[in-house]
C-alpha positions in Angstrom: -13.3 7.1 -5.3 -15.4 7.8 -2.2 -15.0 4.3 -0.9 -11.3 4.5 -1.3 -11.2 7.7 0.6 -13.3 6.3 3.3 -11.0 3.2 3.5 -8.0 5.5 3.9 -9.7 7.5 6.7 -10.9 4.4 8.5 -7.5 2.8 8.3 -5.8 5.9 9.7 -8.4 6.0 12.5 -7.5 2.4 13.5 -3.8 3.1 13.1 -3.7 6.2 15.3 -6.5 5.8 17.8 -5.3 3.3 20.4 -7.5 5.1 22.9 -11.2 4.8 21.8 -11.9 8.3 23.1 -9.2 9.9 21.1 -11.4 10.9 18.1 -14.1 12.2 20.5 -11.6 14.3 22.4 -9.8 15.6 19.3 -12.4 15.7 16.4 -10.5 18.5 14.6 -7.5 16.2 14.1 -9.3 14.1 11.5 -9.2 15.4 7.9 -10.5 13.7 4.8 -7.7 13.2 2.3 -8.0 12.3 -1.4 -5.5 9.4 -2.0 -6.3 9.2 -5.7 -7.1 5.5 -5.4 -9.4 4.1 -8.1 -13.0 3.6 -6.9 -12.7 -0.2 -7.3 -9.7 -0.5 -5.0 -9.4 -0.4 -1.2 -6.4 0.5 0.9 -4.8 -1.9 3.3 -1.5 -2.5 5.0 -0.7 1.1 6.1 2.9 1.3 7.2 4.1 4.6 8.7 7.8 5.3 8.5 7.8 8.6 10.3 5.5 11.5 11.1 5.8 12.5 7.5 6.1 9.3 5.5 3.6 6.5 5.2 3.1 3.8 2.5 0.1 1.5 1.9 -0.9 -1.2 -0.5 -4.2 -1.1 -2.5 -6.2 -4.0 -3.8 -9.2 -4.5 -6.1 -12.4 -5.0 -4.0 -12.8 -8.4 -5.8 -9.1 -9.3 -5.2 -8.4 -9.0 -9.0 -5.2 -7.7 -10.3 -3.6 -5.3 -10.7 -3.2 -3.6 -7.4 -1.2 -0.5 -6.5 0.2 1.5 -3.6 -0.1 5.0 -2.1 2.6 7.0 -0.5 2.8 10.3 1.4 5.9 12.2 2.3 4.3 15.3 3.8 2.3 13.8 6.7 -0.7 12.9 4.7 -1.5 16.2 3.1 -0.9 14.7 -0.4 -0.9 11.1 -1.5 0.6 9.6 -4.6 -1.0 6.5 -6.2 1.0 4.1 -8.4 1.4 0.6 -9.7 4.3 -1.8 -10.3 4.7 -1.6 -14.1 6.4 -5.1 -14.3 3.6 -6.8 -12.4 0.5 -5.8 -14.4 -1.3 -9.0 -13.2 0.0 -8.8 -9.6 -1.6 -8.1 -6.3 0.4 -6.3 -3.7 -0.3 -8.2 -0.4 2.2 -6.4 1.8 4.4 -3.3 1.5 7.5 -2.9 3.7 8.9 0.7 3.5 12.4 1.6 4.7 12.1 5.4 4.1 10.4 7.9 1.8 12.0 6.5 -1.3 12.7 2.8 -0.5 10.2 0.0 -0.1 9.7 -3.7 -0.8 6.4 -5.2 -2.0 5.2 -8.8 -1.8 3.4 -9.5 -5.1 1.3 -12.6 -5.9 -0.2 -13.5 -9.3 -2.4 -16.2 -10.8 -0.6 -18.9 -12.9 0.9 -18.9 -15.5 2.2 -15.5 -14.8 5.9 -15.2 -13.8 5.7 -11.7 -12.3 5.2 -12.8 -8.7 7.8 -12.2 -6.1 9.4 -9.4 -4.2 9.8 -5.9 -5.8 11.9 -3.0 -4.6 11.8 0.7 -5.2 14.6 3.1 -4.3 13.0 6.2 -5.9 9.5 6.3 -4.4 7.8 4.2 -7.1 10.2 3.0 -9.9 9.9 -0.7 -8.9 12.3 -3.4 -9.9 12.0 -7.1 -9.6 14.4 -8.7 -7.1 14.8 -12.3 -8.3 17.1 -13.3 -5.5 14.3 -12.5 -3.1 11.5 -14.0 -5.1 9.3 -17.0 -4.1 9.6 -20.4 -5.6 6.8 -22.2 -7.4 4.1 -22.8 -6.5 4.4 -20.4 -3.5 3.7 -16.7 -3.5 4.7 -13.7 -1.5 2.0 -12.6 0.9 4.0 -11.2 3.9 7.4 -10.1 4.8 9.0 -9.8 8.2 
């Protein structure tokens, strides 16, 4: 759990602090937040949507499935952790949020699983498979633009 929290904080530091002196000039701006990420997962691919909304993907530290996501809608005061139920063997490589409720996730799996592809949520975490956006064998989704 501690390593996941440290990962969240470090990622936010890199995301916000374009100026290397920023953290030294404003030390009170950095607060440790519990993102409820399992201790065997690390957070990557932070994507802010606004000052209040941010999504990120999580992955097992050994790149083993399943992976999950975290989301905040209150500027980072609270984080919600979740997984994609229809991809229990999937790894979320990238998350592309649109707003507080809508996001896309690129999911890869190991063969012979068929749950790879692009998933979409419109309610903040109730993911659905989008076959028309999915990858074709033997490829897998690792990034979206």
